[in-house]
Structures are given as C-alpha cells and as structure tokens.
VMD Tcl script that draws the C-alpha trace (Angstrom):
set ca {
  {122.63 75.85 51.68}
  {120.69 78.41 53.77}
  {118.10 80.32 51.87}
  {119.71 83.57 52.96}
  {123.05 82.40 51.49}
  {121.60 81.31 48.18}
  {123.03 83.08 45.17}
  {120.72 85.59 43.50}
  {119.34 85.01 40.05}
  {121.71 86.63 37.60}
  {119.41 86.90 34.63}
  {118.19 84.90 31.60}
  {120.14 81.76 30.96}
  {121.59 81.44 34.50}
  {122.09 77.97 35.97}
  {121.99 79.06 39.62}
  {119.62 77.39 42.11}
  {116.42 79.37 42.77}
  {115.15 79.90 46.25}
  {112.28 77.48 45.51}
  {114.81 74.80 44.40}
  {116.80 75.22 47.59}
  {113.65 75.01 49.75}
  {112.43 71.89 47.98}
  {115.75 70.17 48.57}
  {116.08 71.29 52.18}
  {112.59 70.39 53.23}
  {111.98 67.38 51.08}
  {111.10 65.16 54.13}
  {108.37 67.64 55.12}
  {107.03 67.64 51.53}
  {106.90 63.91 51.61}
  {104.95 63.97 54.87}
  {102.45 66.39 53.41}
  {102.08 64.25 50.29}
  {101.45 61.13 52.37}
  {98.86 62.89 54.47}
  {97.14 64.23 51.35}
  {96.96 60.75 49.83}
  {95.47 59.25 53.01}
  {92.97 62.10 53.30}
  {91.87 61.66 49.70}
  {91.46 57.94 50.17}
  {89.33 58.53 53.33}
  {87.13 61.05 51.60}
  {86.64 58.82 48.53}
  {85.60 55.99 50.85}
  {82.48 58.00 51.83}
  {79.15 57.59 50.11}
  {78.27 60.88 48.35}
  {80.84 62.62 50.53}
  {78.74 62.17 53.66}
  {79.46 60.26 56.96}
  {76.91 57.55 57.67}
  {78.29 56.15 61.01}
  {80.90 56.62 63.73}
  {83.33 54.23 62.06}
  {83.51 56.56 59.08}
  {83.68 59.65 61.23}
  {86.59 58.75 63.50}
  {89.27 58.30 60.73}
  {88.38 61.77 59.42}
  {88.74 63.28 62.91}
  {92.11 61.61 63.31}
  {93.25 62.86 59.89}
  {91.95 66.34 60.70}
  {93.86 66.43 63.97}
  {97.02 65.19 62.20}
  {96.57 67.84 59.53}
  {96.19 70.54 62.16}
  {99.37 69.47 63.93}
  {101.29 69.30 60.62}
  {100.11 72.78 59.64}
  {101.22 74.06 63.08}
  {104.62 72.41 62.57}
  {104.98 73.84 59.08}
  {104.17 77.33 60.26}
  {106.69 77.01 63.02}
  {109.25 75.82 60.55}
  {108.45 78.68 58.23}
  {108.92 81.24 61.04}
  {112.18 79.62 62.15}
  {113.46 79.64 58.55}
  {112.51 83.18 57.77}
  {113.50 84.65 61.11}
  {117.16 85.32 59.98}
  {115.78 86.96 56.83}
  {113.27 89.06 58.73}
  {115.92 90.04 61.33}
  {118.24 91.01 58.49}
  {115.53 93.11 56.88}
  {114.69 94.70 60.19}
  {118.32 95.60 60.92}
  {118.82 96.89 57.34}
  {115.74 99.11 57.61}
  {116.80 100.36 61.04}
  {120.29 101.19 59.71}
  {119.07 103.11 56.72}
  {116.27 104.78 58.69}
  {118.85 106.07 61.18}
  {121.22 107.27 58.45}
  {118.34 108.82 56.42}
  {116.95 110.66 59.41}
  {119.82 113.17 59.36}
  {119.37 114.50 55.80}
  {115.60 114.38 56.14}
  {115.85 116.53 59.27}
  {118.15 118.94 57.41}
  {115.69 119.07 54.48}
  {112.74 119.59 56.76}
  {114.41 122.30 58.78}
  {115.66 124.25 55.77}
  {112.26 123.89 54.02}
  {110.68 125.53 57.02}
  {113.22 128.32 57.15}
  {113.14 128.97 53.39}
  {109.36 128.54 53.38}
  {108.94 131.41 55.79}
  {111.14 133.67 53.69}
  {109.46 132.56 50.52}
  {106.02 133.17 52.00}
  {107.01 136.72 52.80}
  {108.39 137.27 49.28}
  {105.18 135.79 47.80}
  {103.01 138.07 49.99}
  {105.14 141.08 48.86}
  {104.62 140.03 45.24}
  {100.88 139.71 45.77}
  {100.66 143.13 47.38}
  {102.77 144.72 44.72}
  {100.77 143.15 41.96}
  {97.51 144.15 43.55}
  {98.67 147.79 43.84}
  {99.70 147.85 40.18}
  {96.28 146.46 39.26}
  {94.60 149.05 41.41}
  {96.54 151.93 39.75}
  {95.65 150.50 36.30}
  {91.96 150.35 37.25}
  {92.08 153.98 38.41}
  {93.83 154.97 35.20}
  {91.16 153.22 33.15}
  {88.43 154.97 35.19}
  {90.10 158.31 34.70}
  {90.31 157.73 30.97}
  {86.65 156.89 30.80}
  {85.66 159.97 32.73}
  {87.90 162.10 30.49}
  {86.34 160.58 27.39}
  {82.89 161.11 28.68}
  {83.67 164.76 29.52}
  {85.12 165.56 26.10}
  {82.95 167.61 23.78}
  {85.19 166.99 20.77}
  {83.89 163.98 18.86}
  {87.20 162.88 17.33}
  {89.11 163.49 20.52}
  {86.36 161.72 22.40}
  {86.77 158.67 20.17}
  {90.52 158.65 20.77}
  {89.99 158.97 24.53}
  {87.43 156.15 24.43}
  {89.91 153.91 22.66}
  {92.56 154.81 25.22}
  {90.11 154.07 28.01}
  {89.25 150.62 26.45}
  {92.95 149.83 26.13}
  {93.42 150.92 29.78}
  {90.55 148.70 30.89}
  {92.04 145.71 29.10}
  {95.45 146.31 30.75}
  {93.74 146.65 34.10}
  {91.91 143.37 33.61}
  {95.13 141.58 32.71}
  {96.89 143.11 35.77}
  {94.00 142.03 38.02}
  {94.40 138.39 36.82}
  {98.15 138.62 37.43}
  {97.47 139.97 40.87}
  {95.24 136.98 41.65}
  {97.94 134.50 40.67}
  {100.91 136.51 41.90}
  {103.20 134.57 44.27}
  {101.48 131.28 43.56}
  {103.95 129.76 41.12}
  {107.32 128.14 41.88}
  {110.28 130.39 42.74}
  {113.23 129.56 40.55}
  {116.74 130.36 41.93}
  {120.24 129.78 40.72}
  {120.53 126.55 42.76}
  {117.03 125.11 42.76}
  {113.30 125.71 42.65}
  {111.12 126.51 45.68}
  {107.46 125.41 45.50}
  {104.68 126.01 47.96}
  {101.76 123.65 48.30}
  {98.73 123.92 50.59}
  {96.47 121.02 51.51}
  {93.32 121.06 53.53}
  {93.56 118.81 56.57}
  {91.38 118.03 59.59}
  {91.57 117.43 63.25}
  {88.77 115.77 65.17}
  {87.82 117.92 68.19}
  {84.63 116.18 69.38}
  {83.78 112.84 67.74}
  {80.27 112.93 69.34}
  {79.31 115.99 67.29}
  {80.31 114.59 63.88}
  {77.18 114.20 61.67}
  {77.85 110.67 60.35}
  {75.21 110.99 57.57}
  {77.38 113.65 55.94}
  {80.29 111.14 55.86}
  {78.19 108.31 54.34}
  {79.04 109.20 50.68}
  {82.75 108.88 51.59}
  {82.50 105.52 53.33}
  {83.68 102.49 51.30}
  {82.03 99.09 51.59}
  {85.07 97.92 53.57}
  {84.53 100.70 56.02}
  {80.84 99.80 56.47}
  {81.75 96.07 56.82}
  {84.16 96.98 59.62}
  {81.44 98.90 61.43}
  {78.96 96.07 60.96}
  {81.42 93.51 62.35}
  {81.82 95.59 65.47}
  {78.02 96.07 65.76}
  {77.35 92.31 65.39}
  {80.16 91.41 67.80}
  {78.51 93.67 70.36}
  {74.84 92.93 69.82}
  {74.85 89.53 68.19}
  {71.29 88.89 66.95}
  {69.54 90.88 69.66}
  {69.33 94.08 67.67}
  {68.47 93.90 63.94}
  {70.38 96.24 61.59}
  {68.49 97.35 58.49}
  {70.29 96.27 55.34}
  {72.36 93.68 57.16}
  {71.75 90.01 57.55}
  {72.97 88.75 60.96}
  {73.60 85.04 61.20}
  {75.79 82.45 62.93}
  {78.66 81.03 60.92}
  {79.28 77.70 62.64}
  {82.60 75.93 62.05}
  {83.82 72.58 63.26}
  {87.28 72.22 64.77}
  {89.35 69.29 65.97}
  {91.29 68.86 69.27}
  {93.33 65.94 70.33}
}
mol new
graphics top color blue
foreach p $ca { graphics top sphere $p radius 0.5 }
foreach p [lrange $ca 0 end-1] q [lrange $ca 1 end] { graphics top cylinder $p $q radius 0.2 }
display resetview
C-alpha cells in the first residue's frame, strides 16, 4: 500500500495500519541493509584499541565502511525524496488550488476595507473635530464663569458662581479627554464592526547611513552569528574580530 493511500488514524482503539507500520513493511529490505551495516561498523570500531587506529590495516576497513555508509545514506535520501514526491506534489497542488480560490475573497476584503477605511477615516476626523470644538466651548464657558465669579462683589453669589465655575472646569476637562480619544475606537454598525489600526513601519533609503550601534540592542545572538559567519568566510583568520574566536573546523570525508 502506498503511504499516500494509507487509511488515516480514526482514533483511540483503531486497528488501522499507521504510516510508520506501512513504511516498515514496504522498506524492510532497506532496514535490513542498514542494520547489517551498523553491526559491521560496530564490530570494526570495537576491534580498535581505545578507539584509535594504530596501522593501515585497521584504517582501510573503516574507510570502506565509511564509503559504504555514505552511499547508503545517499540512496536512502533518494528513496525518501522519491517516496514523498507524490505527497509533496499533492500538497503543492492543494495549496495552489486553495490559494487561487482564496485570492478572490481576500481581494474583495482588501478593496472594501480600503474604501470603507477612507470613509471611516473621514468620519473619525469629523468626530475628533466636533469633540474638540465642544471641549473648546466648554473651556471658554468655564473661563467665563471664573471671570464672572471673580468680578462678583456679592459674597454668597460669588460662592455660587465659583461652584458653577468649578463644575464647568470639570466638565471641560472631561470633554477634553473625550476629544483626545474621539474617533479612536471601533465603529459599530448594524452589519459589523469597523476598526482602525496604525502600525509604525520602516523603509531603508540608504543602508550606508544606518548607525549600526543604535541597532545593537535589537540584534539577537543568531543575527550576530550570521554576520560573524559572513565576516569569517570573507576574511578567514587574516583579520581578528574582537569577541570572536576564529578557528578552522577540519572534517574528514570519504570518496570512493
């Protein structure tokens, strides 16, 4: 049975074959080859004294086994790619199908959000202007009340006017706060809610003018490691880099 045709797991208590079961059955000869190679490699390693090669006769079998292992790994990777290709092709086609279908409603959504957004922005601006005007009038009223209270020569009437002025100032303060937040909340309609969000973004205009030191606090260790790899690949050990150890990582490989 092909992996792609294998029945899916139905839930607890099912007795259907899993993908791993199917793969083990299908590729048992390959598993046996890997097991045989592993046994021979273990025996060859155990034959060494303290895990070290002492002569060419001990070296050559390890080279042969290493070459055999490299070829087997290559064959396994090729088998994996051949096995998964139908699945990957199916996923690619499925994604392409749904991406194509989804593009239409997403385009409609984006277009209408733009159109409604312009209208909503105008309405929000009108609300802000109106709220600011109401707040301004309230402040002027509070100021007038204070001036009237200050000009009064009647003590009782003056106290009344001062209280009215204080109340007017409180109302003005509330209206000022409302003016600040006016038009910033969601707009609720009979059919849905319209929300406006604003995010700060950037666009690089001249990379040579960017002060990199200002960006250092925002660089992760992975970012720095990437830059260091590029630096070492370019300069090798000819130009030391403070805070970085530059060394050669030598690896042995087999060909044959």
